[in-house]
C-alpha positions as CSV (number, residue, x, y, z in Angstrom):
1,M,-27.2,22.4,92.4
2,T,-30.2,24.1,92.9
3,V,-32.2,21.4,90.9
4,L,-30.6,18.7,92.4
5,I,-32.2,19.9,95.9
6,F,-35.3,21.1,94.3
7,A,-35.9,17.3,92.6
8,L,-35.1,15.3,96.0
9,G,-37.7,17.9,97.3
10,L,-39.8,17.1,95.0
11,V,-38.9,13.5,95.2
12,F,-39.8,13.9,99.1
13,V,-43.0,15.5,98.7
14,I,-44.5,12.8,96.4
15,E,-43.3,10.4,98.3
16,G,-44.6,11.6,101.6
17,L,-48.3,12.2,99.6
18,L,-48.7,8.8,98.7
19,Y,-47.9,8.0,102.2
20,A,-50.1,10.1,103.6
21,L,-53.4,9.2,101.2
22,F,-52.6,5.4,100.6
23,P,-51.1,4.2,103.8
24,G,-52.8,0.9,103.8
25,A,-51.2,0.3,100.2
26,M,-48.1,1.2,100.9
27,K,-48.3,-1.1,103.7
28,N,-49.1,-3.7,101.3
29,M,-46.7,-2.9,98.9
30,M,-43.9,-3.0,101.7
31,K,-45.3,-6.6,102.2
32,F,-45.1,-7.7,98.3
33,V,-41.6,-5.5,98.1
34,I,-40.0,-7.8,101.1
35,E,-41.0,-11.0,99.7
36,Q,-39.3,-10.5,95.6
37,Q,-35.7,-11.6,95.9
38,D,-32.9,-9.5,95.8
39,S,-32.2,-9.5,92.3
40,A,-35.7,-8.7,91.5
41,I,-35.5,-5.4,93.3
42,R,-32.3,-5.1,91.9
43,L,-33.9,-5.1,88.3
44,A,-36.5,-2.6,89.4
45,G,-34.2,-0.3,90.5
46,L,-32.2,-0.1,87.8
47,L,-35.2,0.2,85.8
48,S,-36.2,3.0,87.2
49,A,-33.2,4.8,87.5
50,T,-32.4,4.4,83.6
51,I,-36.4,5.6,83.2
52,G,-35.5,8.5,84.8
53,V,-32.5,9.7,83.5
54,F,-34.2,8.9,80.0
55,I,-36.7,11.5,80.9
56,I,-34.4,13.9,82.5
57,Y,-32.2,13.8,78.7
58,M,-35.6,14.3,77.1
59,V,-36.8,17.2,78.9
60,K,-33.0,18.6,78.5
């Protein structure tokens, strides 16, 4: 459970830094994502989750 909370905190740190350091780029990215079809966003999410699981598997 501690590792899960640590990982969640790390996600917040990384995402927060992106918004703090590159606010204009993050706005542009949000505009880009809003214009995409739901299926494309879903595919990107599934791909991201799959890569994440693979990385965790390789590290453990």
